[in-house]
C-alpha positions as CSV (number, residue, x, y, z in Angstrom):
1,M,-19.1,-25.1,161.7
2,G,-16.6,-26.7,159.4
3,Y,-13.0,-25.5,157.4
4,T,-9.8,-26.7,156.3
5,V,-6.5,-25.3,156.7
6,F,-3.9,-26.0,154.1
7,R,-0.3,-25.0,155.5
8,P,2.7,-24.6,152.9
9,D,4.9,-27.2,154.4
10,E,2.4,-29.6,154.6
11,L,1.1,-29.4,151.0
12,Q,1.0,-32.9,148.7
13,F,2.2,-31.4,145.0
14,Q,1.1,-34.1,142.2
15,V,2.2,-34.0,138.8
16,A,-0.7,-32.5,136.2
17,Q,-2.9,-34.8,134.9
18,R,-2.4,-33.2,131.4
19,G,-0.3,-30.8,129.8
20,D,3.2,-29.8,130.7
21,Q,4.4,-32.8,133.3
22,R,6.7,-30.5,134.6
23,R,3.9,-28.3,136.1
24,S,2.8,-29.9,139.5
25,L,-0.5,-28.8,141.7
26,A,-1.6,-29.4,145.4
27,P,-5.4,-29.8,144.9
28,L,-7.3,-27.8,147.2
29,S,-11.0,-28.3,145.9
30,G,-11.8,-31.4,147.7
31,A,-12.5,-28.5,150.8
32,L,-14.6,-26.6,148.7
33,H,-18.3,-27.0,147.5
34,N,-18.9,-23.7,145.5
35,T,-15.4,-23.3,144.2
36,R,-12.4,-24.8,142.6
37,A,-9.0,-24.4,143.5
38,N,-5.3,-25.6,143.3
39,I,-2.0,-24.2,143.9
40,W,0.4,-24.8,141.1
41,R,4.0,-25.0,140.7
42,L,5.5,-23.9,137.2
43,P,9.3,-24.1,136.8
44,P,11.0,-21.6,134.7
45,G,9.7,-21.9,130.6
46,V,6.4,-23.7,131.5
47,R,3.2,-22.8,130.1
48,G,-0.4,-23.9,130.9
49,S,-2.9,-24.6,128.3
50,R,-4.3,-21.5,126.8
51,H,-8.3,-21.8,126.8
52,L,-11.3,-19.9,127.3
53,E,-14.0,-20.7,130.1
54,H,-17.3,-20.6,128.8
55,V,-18.8,-21.1,132.7
56,Q,-16.0,-20.3,135.2
57,E,-14.6,-17.1,136.0
58,E,-10.7,-17.7,137.4
59,M,-8.7,-15.5,140.0
60,F,-4.9,-16.2,139.8
61,V,-2.7,-15.4,142.9
62,V,0.7,-15.2,142.8
63,L,2.2,-16.4,145.9
64,E,6.0,-16.8,144.6
65,G,7.8,-15.4,141.7
66,T,6.6,-13.5,138.9
67,A,3.8,-15.3,136.6
68,T,2.7,-14.2,133.0
69,L,-0.6,-14.3,131.5
70,L,-1.9,-14.0,128.2
71,L,-5.2,-12.6,128.1
72,G,-7.9,-12.1,125.3
73,D,-7.6,-12.4,121.5
74,P,-5.2,-11.4,120.5
75,P,-3.4,-11.9,123.4
76,E,-1.8,-9.3,125.6
77,R,0.8,-10.1,127.8
78,V,0.4,-9.0,131.7
79,E,3.4,-9.5,134.2
80,L,2.1,-10.5,137.6
81,P,4.7,-10.0,140.5
82,R,4.5,-11.9,143.7
83,G,1.2,-10.7,145.5
84,S,-0.4,-9.8,142.2
85,V,-4.3,-11.0,141.8
86,A,-5.9,-11.0,138.4
87,V,-9.4,-11.9,138.3
88,V,-10.3,-13.2,134.7
89,E,-14.1,-13.3,133.5
90,T,-15.5,-16.0,131.3
91,E,-15.3,-16.0,127.4
92,T,-11.8,-14.6,128.2
93,A,-8.8,-16.3,126.6
94,L,-6.3,-17.2,129.1
95,Q,-3.1,-19.0,129.4
96,L,-0.6,-18.6,132.6
97,R,3.1,-18.7,132.0
98,N,6.4,-18.9,133.6
99,E,8.8,-16.8,131.3
100,S,11.0,-15.7,134.0
101,D,14.2,-17.8,135.6
102,A,12.7,-19.2,138.8
103,E,9.9,-21.1,139.8
104,I,6.5,-19.6,140.3
105,V,3.6,-20.5,142.6
106,V,0.1,-19.7,141.8
107,L,-3.5,-20.1,143.6
108,I,-6.1,-20.5,140.9
109,V,-9.6,-20.1,142.1
110,G,-12.6,-21.1,139.5
111,A,-16.5,-20.4,140.1
112,P,-18.6,-22.0,140.0
113,P,-16.8,-25.5,140.2
114,E,-17.9,-26.4,136.5
115,Q,-15.3,-28.9,134.9
116,G,-15.1,-29.5,131.1
117,K,-16.6,-26.2,130.1
118,A,-13.6,-24.9,128.5
119,E,-12.4,-24.4,125.3
120,H,-8.9,-25.3,124.4
121,L,-7.2,-23.0,121.9
122,P,-3.8,-23.2,120.2
123,D,-0.9,-22.0,121.6
124,V,0.6,-18.6,120.7
125,D,4.5,-16.8,121.2
């Protein structure tokens, strides 16, 4: 039997390696074998990269604040208040944004744990 427990007050956030450096993440993927997961913090006005996953489906769980997802092409704006869950299928353009006045915290889970199979798309307003 194996397990890992992540407690909010023990998470270690680090600056994102690419994209907007105001974003930070607490990596959870090291404890996972068949999925990838991170907890992301986005200050007000910050956007993740707009992209389309060819292999990985993604799930977004809003832990704090109100997040906005842009989904599809042309993009549909979907507001996600705290406690919301959005599941995004492969081949769906998406972008996570914080259009609110407060920090948001979002758990993002992707499966399978493939990296480098996403297509980065131009940002939109």
